[in-house]
N, CA, C and O atoms as a GROMACS GRO file, in nm:
protein
  304
    1GLY      N    1   0.896  -0.064  -1.865
    1GLY     CA    2   0.928  -0.098  -1.998
    1GLY      C    3   0.819  -0.052  -2.094
    1GLY      O    4   0.712  -0.009  -2.052
    2LYS      N    5   0.849  -0.062  -2.218
    2LYS     CA    6   0.757  -0.022  -2.324
    2LYS      C    7   0.665  -0.138  -2.360
    2LYS      O    8   0.707  -0.253  -2.366
    3ILE      N    9   0.539  -0.106  -2.383
    3ILE     CA   10   0.440  -0.206  -2.425
    3ILE      C   11   0.444  -0.215  -2.576
    3ILE      O   12   0.427  -0.114  -2.645
    4GLU      N   13   0.466  -0.333  -2.628
    4GLU     CA   14   0.476  -0.355  -2.773
    4GLU      C   15   0.339  -0.389  -2.832
    4GLU      O   16   0.322  -0.494  -2.893
    5LYS      N   17   0.242  -0.299  -2.813
    5LYS     CA   18   0.108  -0.322  -2.866
    5LYS      C   19   0.052  -0.187  -2.907
    5LYS      O   20   0.080  -0.085  -2.845
    6THR      N   21  -0.029  -0.187  -3.013
    6THR     CA   22  -0.090  -0.063  -3.059
    6THR      C   23  -0.242  -0.073  -3.042
    6THR      O   24  -0.296  -0.181  -3.020
    7GLY      N   25  -0.310   0.040  -3.054
    7GLY     CA   26  -0.455   0.044  -3.048
    7GLY      C   27  -0.513   0.032  -2.908
    7GLY      O   28  -0.633   0.009  -2.893
    8LEU      N   29  -0.430   0.048  -2.804
    8LEU     CA   30  -0.481   0.039  -2.668
    8LEU      C   31  -0.556   0.167  -2.631
    8LEU      O   32  -0.515   0.275  -2.673
    9PRO      N   33  -0.664   0.156  -2.554
    9PRO     CA   34  -0.738   0.277  -2.516
    9PRO      C   35  -0.662   0.357  -2.411
    9PRO      O   36  -0.589   0.300  -2.330
   10ALA      N   37  -0.680   0.488  -2.413
   10ALA     CA   38  -0.618   0.574  -2.312
   10ALA      C   39  -0.715   0.590  -2.196
   10ALA      O   40  -0.837   0.582  -2.214
   11LEU      N   41  -0.662   0.613  -2.077
   11LEU     CA   42  -0.746   0.640  -1.962
   11LEU      C   43  -0.806   0.779  -1.974
   11LEU      O   44  -0.741   0.872  -2.023
   12GLU      N   45  -0.930   0.794  -1.931
   12GLU     CA   46  -0.995   0.924  -1.929
   12GLU      C   47  -0.938   1.005  -1.812
   12GLU      O   48  -0.922   0.953  -1.702
   13LEU      N   49  -0.907   1.133  -1.838
   13LEU     CA   50  -0.859   1.218  -1.729
   13LEU      C   51  -0.973   1.249  -1.634
   13LEU      O   52  -1.087   1.271  -1.677
   14GLY      N   53  -0.943   1.251  -1.506
   14GLY     CA   54  -1.043   1.284  -1.406
   14GLY      C   55  -1.056   1.434  -1.388
   14GLY      O   56  -0.974   1.511  -1.438
   15ASP      N   57  -1.160   1.475  -1.318
   15ASP     CA   58  -1.185   1.615  -1.288
   15ASP      C   59  -1.150   1.640  -1.143
   15ASP      O   60  -1.226   1.602  -1.054
   16SER      N   61  -1.037   1.703  -1.117
   16SER     CA   62  -0.992   1.723  -0.980
   16SER      C   63  -1.088   1.811  -0.900
   16SER      O   64  -1.091   1.803  -0.777
   17ASP      N   65  -1.167   1.894  -0.968
   17ASP     CA   66  -1.264   1.977  -0.897
   17ASP      C   67  -1.379   1.895  -0.839
   17ASP      O   68  -1.450   1.942  -0.750
   18SER      N   69  -1.398   1.773  -0.888
   18SER     CA   70  -1.509   1.691  -0.839
   18SER      C   71  -1.467   1.597  -0.726
   18SER      O   72  -1.550   1.524  -0.672
   19LEU      N   73  -1.338   1.598  -0.689
   19LEU     CA   74  -1.292   1.512  -0.580
   19LEU      C   75  -1.351   1.558  -0.448
   19LEU      O   76  -1.378   1.677  -0.429
   20ARG      N   77  -1.372   1.464  -0.356
   20ARG     CA   78  -1.424   1.499  -0.225
   20ARG      C   79  -1.344   1.426  -0.118
   20ARG      O   80  -1.293   1.316  -0.141
   21GLU      N   81  -1.334   1.486  -0.001
   21GLU     CA   82  -1.262   1.424   0.110
   21GLU      C   83  -1.325   1.289   0.143
   21GLU      O   84  -1.448   1.277   0.146
   22GLY      N   85  -1.242   1.191   0.167
   22GLY     CA   86  -1.289   1.056   0.199
   22GLY      C   87  -1.310   0.967   0.078
   22GLY      O   88  -1.336   0.848   0.092
   23GLN      N   89  -1.300   1.024  -0.042
   23GLN     CA   90  -1.318   0.946  -0.166
   23GLN      C   91  -1.204   0.847  -0.181
   23GLN      O   92  -1.088   0.883  -0.160
   24THR      N   93  -1.236   0.724  -0.216
   24THR     CA   94  -1.135   0.620  -0.236
   24THR      C   95  -1.057   0.645  -0.366
   24THR      O   96  -1.116   0.677  -0.469
   25VAL      N   97  -0.925   0.630  -0.358
   25VAL     CA   98  -0.838   0.641  -0.475
   25VAL      C   99  -0.738   0.525  -0.473
   25VAL      O  100  -0.716   0.462  -0.369
   26LEU      N  101  -0.680   0.499  -0.587
   26LEU     CA  102  -0.580   0.394  -0.602
   26LEU      C  103  -0.453   0.453  -0.660
   26LEU      O  104  -0.459   0.537  -0.750
   27ALA      N  105  -0.338   0.410  -0.610
   27ALA     CA  106  -0.208   0.449  -0.666
   27ALA      C  107  -0.144   0.325  -0.726
   27ALA      O  108  -0.144   0.218  -0.665
   28VAL      N  109  -0.090   0.340  -0.846
   28VAL     CA  110  -0.025   0.230  -0.916
   28VAL      C  111   0.124   0.260  -0.921
   28VAL      O  112   0.164   0.368  -0.964
   29GLY      N  113   0.206   0.166  -0.877
   29GLY     CA  114   0.350   0.193  -0.876
   29GLY      C  115   0.433   0.067  -0.861
   29GLY      O  116   0.384  -0.044  -0.878
   30ASN      N  117   0.558   0.089  -0.827
   30ASN     CA  118   0.654  -0.020  -0.809
   30ASN      C  119   0.724  -0.005  -0.674
   30ASN      O  120   0.846   0.009  -0.671
   31PRO      N  121   0.649  -0.008  -0.562
   31PRO     CA  122   0.712   0.012  -0.433
   31PRO      C  123   0.812  -0.098  -0.399
   31PRO      O  124   0.782  -0.217  -0.412
   32LEU      N  125   0.929  -0.056  -0.357
   32LEU     CA  126   1.034  -0.151  -0.317
   32LEU      C  127   1.060  -0.257  -0.424
   32LEU      O  128   1.096  -0.370  -0.392
   33GLY      N  129   1.042  -0.220  -0.551
   33GLY     CA  130   1.068  -0.310  -0.662
   33GLY      C  131   0.956  -0.408  -0.693
   33GLY      O  132   0.971  -0.493  -0.781
   34LEU      N  133   0.843  -0.399  -0.622
   34LEU     CA  134   0.729  -0.488  -0.649
   34LEU      C  135   0.648  -0.428  -0.764
   34LEU      O  136   0.567  -0.338  -0.743
   35GLU      N  137   0.672  -0.477  -0.884
   35GLU     CA  138   0.614  -0.417  -1.004
   35GLU      C  139   0.462  -0.428  -1.008
   35GLU      O  140   0.402  -0.526  -0.965
   36HIS      N  141   0.401  -0.321  -1.062
   36HIS     CA  142   0.257  -0.315  -1.089
   36HIS      C  143   0.172  -0.332  -0.963
   36HIS      O  144   0.067  -0.396  -0.966
   37SER      N  145   0.217  -0.274  -0.853
   37SER     CA  146   0.140  -0.280  -0.729
   37SER      C  147   0.031  -0.174  -0.728
   37SER      O  148   0.048  -0.066  -0.785
   38VAL      N  149  -0.080  -0.205  -0.664
   38VAL     CA  150  -0.191  -0.112  -0.649
   38VAL      C  151  -0.216  -0.094  -0.499
   38VAL      O  152  -0.228  -0.192  -0.425
   39THR      N  153  -0.222   0.032  -0.454
   39THR     CA  154  -0.245   0.064  -0.314
   39THR      C  155  -0.368   0.152  -0.303
   39THR      O  156  -0.386   0.245  -0.382
   40ARG      N  157  -0.454   0.123  -0.205
   40ARG     CA  158  -0.577   0.199  -0.187
   40ARG      C  159  -0.559   0.303  -0.077
   40ARG      O  160  -0.492   0.278   0.023
   41GLY      N  161  -0.620   0.420  -0.098
   41GLY     CA  162  -0.617   0.527   0.000
   41GLY      C  163  -0.739   0.616  -0.017
   41GLY      O  164  -0.835   0.578  -0.084
   42VAL      N  165  -0.734   0.734   0.043
   42VAL     CA  166  -0.846   0.828   0.034
   42VAL      C  167  -0.796   0.970   0.010
   42VAL      O  168  -0.681   1.002   0.040
   43ILE      N  169  -0.884   1.053  -0.045
   43ILE     CA  170  -0.855   1.195  -0.058
   43ILE      C  171  -0.865   1.255   0.082
   43ILE      O  172  -0.968   1.243   0.148
   44ALA      N  173  -0.758   1.320   0.127
   44ALA     CA  174  -0.756   1.380   0.260
   44ALA      C  175  -0.794   1.528   0.255
   44ALA      O  176  -0.843   1.583   0.353
   45GLY      N  177  -0.771   1.593   0.141
   45GLY     CA  178  -0.804   1.734   0.129
   45GLY      C  179  -0.738   1.797   0.009
   45GLY      O  180  -0.671   1.730  -0.070
   46SER      N  181  -0.757   1.925  -0.003
   46SER     CA  182  -0.697   2.004  -0.111
   46SER      C  183  -0.645   2.132  -0.048
   46SER      O  184  -0.712   2.193   0.035
   47ARG      N  185  -0.526   2.173  -0.088
   47ARG     CA  186  -0.467   2.294  -0.031
   47ARG      C  187  -0.366   2.354  -0.128
   47ARG      O  188  -0.320   2.288  -0.221
   48GLU      N  189  -0.332   2.478  -0.103
   48GLU     CA  190  -0.233   2.547  -0.184
   48GLU      C  191  -0.096   2.536  -0.117
   48GLU      O  192  -0.083   2.559   0.003
   49VAL      N  193   0.004   2.499  -0.197
   49VAL     CA  194   0.142   2.490  -0.149
   49VAL      C  195   0.230   2.567  -0.246
   49VAL      O  196   0.241   2.531  -0.363
   50ASN      N  197   0.292   2.672  -0.197
   50ASN     CA  198   0.381   2.756  -0.279
   50ASN      C  199   0.313   2.803  -0.408
   50ASN      O  200   0.374   2.805  -0.515
   51GLY      N  201   0.185   2.840  -0.397
   51GLY     CA  202   0.112   2.892  -0.512
   51GLY      C  203   0.053   2.786  -0.603
   51GLY      O  204  -0.008   2.820  -0.704
   52ASN      N  205   0.071   2.658  -0.570
   52ASN     CA  206   0.017   2.548  -0.651
   52ASN      C  207  -0.093   2.477  -0.574
   52ASN      O  208  -0.076   2.444  -0.457
   53GLN      N  209  -0.206   2.453  -0.641
   53GLN     CA  210  -0.314   2.378  -0.578
   53GLN      C  211  -0.276   2.230  -0.577
   53GLN      O  212  -0.244   2.173  -0.681
   54MET      N  213  -0.279   2.167  -0.460
   54MET     CA  214  -0.238   2.027  -0.444
   54MET      C  215  -0.352   1.945  -0.386
   54MET      O  216  -0.434   1.995  -0.309
   55ILE      N  217  -0.356   1.819  -0.424
   55ILE     CA  218  -0.450   1.724  -0.368
   55ILE      C  219  -0.372   1.640  -0.268
   55ILE      O  220  -0.272   1.578  -0.303
   56GLN      N  221  -0.418   1.638  -0.144
   56GLN     CA  222  -0.352   1.559  -0.040
   56GLN      C  223  -0.423   1.425  -0.030
   56GLN      O  224  -0.545   1.420  -0.016
   57ILE      N  225  -0.346   1.318  -0.036
   57ILE     CA  226  -0.404   1.185  -0.023
   57ILE      C  227  -0.345   1.116   0.099
   57ILE      O  228  -0.230   1.140   0.135
   58ALA      N  229  -0.424   1.030   0.161
   58ALA     CA  230  -0.378   0.947   0.271
   58ALA      C  231  -0.366   0.806   0.216
   58ALA      O  232  -0.465   0.735   0.198
   59ILE      N  233  -0.241   0.767   0.189
   59ILE     CA  234  -0.217   0.638   0.125
   59ILE      C  235  -0.075   0.595   0.160
   59ILE      O  236   0.015   0.679   0.162
   60PRO      N  237  -0.053   0.467   0.188
   60PRO     CA  238   0.084   0.424   0.216
   60PRO      C  239   0.168   0.427   0.088
   60PRO      O  240   0.137   0.358  -0.010
   61ILE      N  241   0.273   0.506   0.088
   61ILE     CA  242   0.362   0.516  -0.027
   61ILE      C  243   0.502   0.473   0.016
   61ILE      O  244   0.557   0.525   0.113
   62GLU      N  245   0.558   0.379  -0.056
   62GLU     CA  246   0.694   0.329  -0.030
   62GLU      C  247   0.787   0.380  -0.139
   62GLU      O  248   0.741   0.423  -0.245
   63PRO      N  249   0.917   0.376  -0.115
   63PRO     CA  250   1.011   0.414  -0.222
   63PRO      C  251   0.980   0.337  -0.350
   63PRO      O  252   0.964   0.215  -0.348
   64GLY      N  253   0.971   0.409  -0.460
   64GLY     CA  254   0.936   0.349  -0.589
   64GLY      C  255   0.793   0.382  -0.630
   64GLY      O  256   0.755   0.360  -0.744
   65SER      N  257   0.713   0.436  -0.536
   65SER     CA  258   0.576   0.473  -0.568
   65SER      C  259   0.556   0.623  -0.572
   65SER      O  260   0.454   0.671  -0.621
   66SER      N  261   0.650   0.698  -0.521
   66SER     CA  262   0.635   0.843  -0.520
   66SER      C  263   0.617   0.894  -0.662
   66SER      O  264   0.694   0.859  -0.751
   67GLY      N  265   0.514   0.976  -0.683
   67GLY     CA  266   0.486   1.026  -0.817
   67GLY      C  267   0.403   0.931  -0.901
   67GLY      O  268   0.383   0.954  -1.020
   68SER      N  269   0.354   0.825  -0.839
   68SER     CA  270   0.271   0.728  -0.912
   68SER      C  271   0.140   0.790  -0.956
   68SER      O  272   0.092   0.885  -0.893
   69PRO      N  273   0.079   0.738  -1.063
   69PRO     CA  274  -0.053   0.786  -1.101
   69PRO      C  275  -0.154   0.749  -0.993
   69PRO      O  276  -0.145   0.643  -0.932
   70VAL      N  277  -0.251   0.838  -0.972
   70VAL     CA  278  -0.358   0.814  -0.876
   70VAL      C  279  -0.489   0.813  -0.956
   70VAL      O  280  -0.516   0.902  -1.036
   71LEU      N  281  -0.570   0.710  -0.932
   71LEU     CA  282  -0.694   0.688  -1.006
   71LEU      C  283  -0.812   0.681  -0.911
   71LEU      O  284  -0.799   0.635  -0.798
   72ASP      N  285  -0.929   0.727  -0.958
   72ASP     CA  286  -1.050   0.701  -0.881
   72ASP      C  287  -1.098   0.560  -0.915
   72ASP      O  288  -1.036   0.491  -0.995
   73LEU      N  289  -1.208   0.518  -0.854
   73LEU     CA  290  -1.254   0.380  -0.876
   73LEU      C  291  -1.312   0.357  -1.015
   73LEU      O  292  -1.343   0.243  -1.051
   74ASP      N  293  -1.328   0.465  -1.094
   74ASP     CA  294  -1.371   0.452  -1.233
   74ASP      C  295  -1.252   0.455  -1.328
   74ASP      O  296  -1.271   0.458  -1.450
   75GLY      N  297  -1.130   0.454  -1.274
   75GLY     CA  298  -1.009   0.450  -1.357
   75GLY      C  299  -0.972   0.584  -1.419
   75GLY      O  300  -0.899   0.587  -1.518
   76ARG      N  301  -1.020   0.696  -1.362
   76ARG     CA  302  -0.986   0.829  -1.413
   76ARG      C  303  -0.880   0.891  -1.324
   76ARG      O  304  -0.836   1.003  -1.349
   0.00000   0.00000   0.00000
């Protein structure tokens, strides 16, 4: 839903080039309808898939969390 508030700060974008394997990350989503869930995982690696550079994470993802934002522990 939409948040009915103004003046909220935006999250700072992270630098994907500074990620390292084993780094802790958090995914925010709505797995299986459980709103605003946070799941912890780690960066597993970086690789190219069909010409696109991708970040591989090891994290339990349930239906409803696919495509969720991923944050480092500083909220970037």
